[in-house]
N, C-alpha and C positions, 0 to 999 in steps of 0.2 A: 366626275368630280365637280363639286359645287364651288364656284368662285364668286366672291362678293367684292365689288370694287369699293375701296375706302377713299373718299374724297372730301376735302374741306377747303374753304376759302381762307382758312387761317394758316395755311401752308402754301408754298409756291405751287402754281400749276405745273403740270408735266409739260416739258418743252419738246417732247418728242412722242413717239408711239409707245408710251408706257403709262402705267397707272401710278398714282401717289402711293397706293397700297393695295394689297390683295389679301383677303381673308379666305382661307380654305380650312374647313374643319375648325380645330381649335388653335390654328396657327395664323399669325398675321405677319406678312412680309412687307416691309416698307422699302420703297425705292430709296436709293442714296439721296441724302439731303445735303445741299450746299447752303451757304449763308446768305440766302436771298430773303429779304424782307418781303413778305407777300403783299403788304399794302403798297409799298413803294415800287415793287417789282424790279428791284435791283439788289446787287450784292452789297451788304453792309460794309462800311469803311472801318478800318482799325486792325487789319491783319487777321492772323489766325485765331487770336482770342475772341475778337468780336464776331468772326464768322462762326466759330464753334458755339458761342452763346446763342446766336440766331438759329443755328442748326438744331440745338436742343429745344428751342421754342417750337420750331417746325415739327420735330419728332413728337413732342408732347401733344401738339394740336392734332396730329394724325392718330396718335394712340387714343386720345380722348374721343375722337370721332368714332373709333371702334369700340368704345366702352372699356378702355384699358388705361393703364398708367405705366410709369417707368418701372414699377415693381414687376410688371409682366414681361419685361425684356429678358430674353434668355441668351441672345447672341448679338454681338456688335462687331461690325467691321469698320475700321477707321482707315481712310486713305489720306496720306499726307504728301504734299509736294516736297517737303523738306523734313527729313527725320530729325533735324536739329530742333524742330518745334515739339518733339515728343514730350519733353518734360512739362512745357506750358500746357499742352493739350491734356496731359494726365491730371494736372491740377484742376482744370475746369471740369473734366470728365468725372472726377471723384465727387464733385458737388452734386451730381445728378443721380448717383446710384448708392444704394446701401447694401451691406452684406445680406445674403450671399450675392456677390457681384455676378453679372452675366459673363459668359464666356466671351473672349474678345480676340480679334486679330487686328494688328496694325501694320500696314505696309506703306512703303514709300513708292510713289508713282511718278512718272516723268511729267505728266500734265493732267489737269482736271478741267471740267467744263467751266467756261467763262474765266479761266485762269485763276480760279480760287485756290486757296492754300490747303483746304481740307474738305472731305466729304465723309459722311457717316451713314451707314445703313444698319437697320436693326431687324431682328426677328423676335416676335413676342408670342408667348403662349397665353391663350385666353381661357 
């Protein structure tokens, strides 16, 4: 199997033993993104909405590095610290995709890295 690492300085560096993204064949797997501003190297302030907006900036930067865009995303997984944020998250989420929408899962989790409110991972077809 051929694996190509996808890395850009326009998204946060991996903070552990993982890659920002891996391309294999015509699939691109992006690691979960949290609302870290890559320039400031810290989580953005403003709660779940601000974090989600930064997450999509990070995702778009990684997709662009792989020669793709949001239209290539086929699967999204959203991890929420509080399911009460689901409606707000959906409103921002809808601004980043057009029909046909990617498949999606959204789950509530007890805790996320750096105590953030949301993490999103995507799979794209290239």
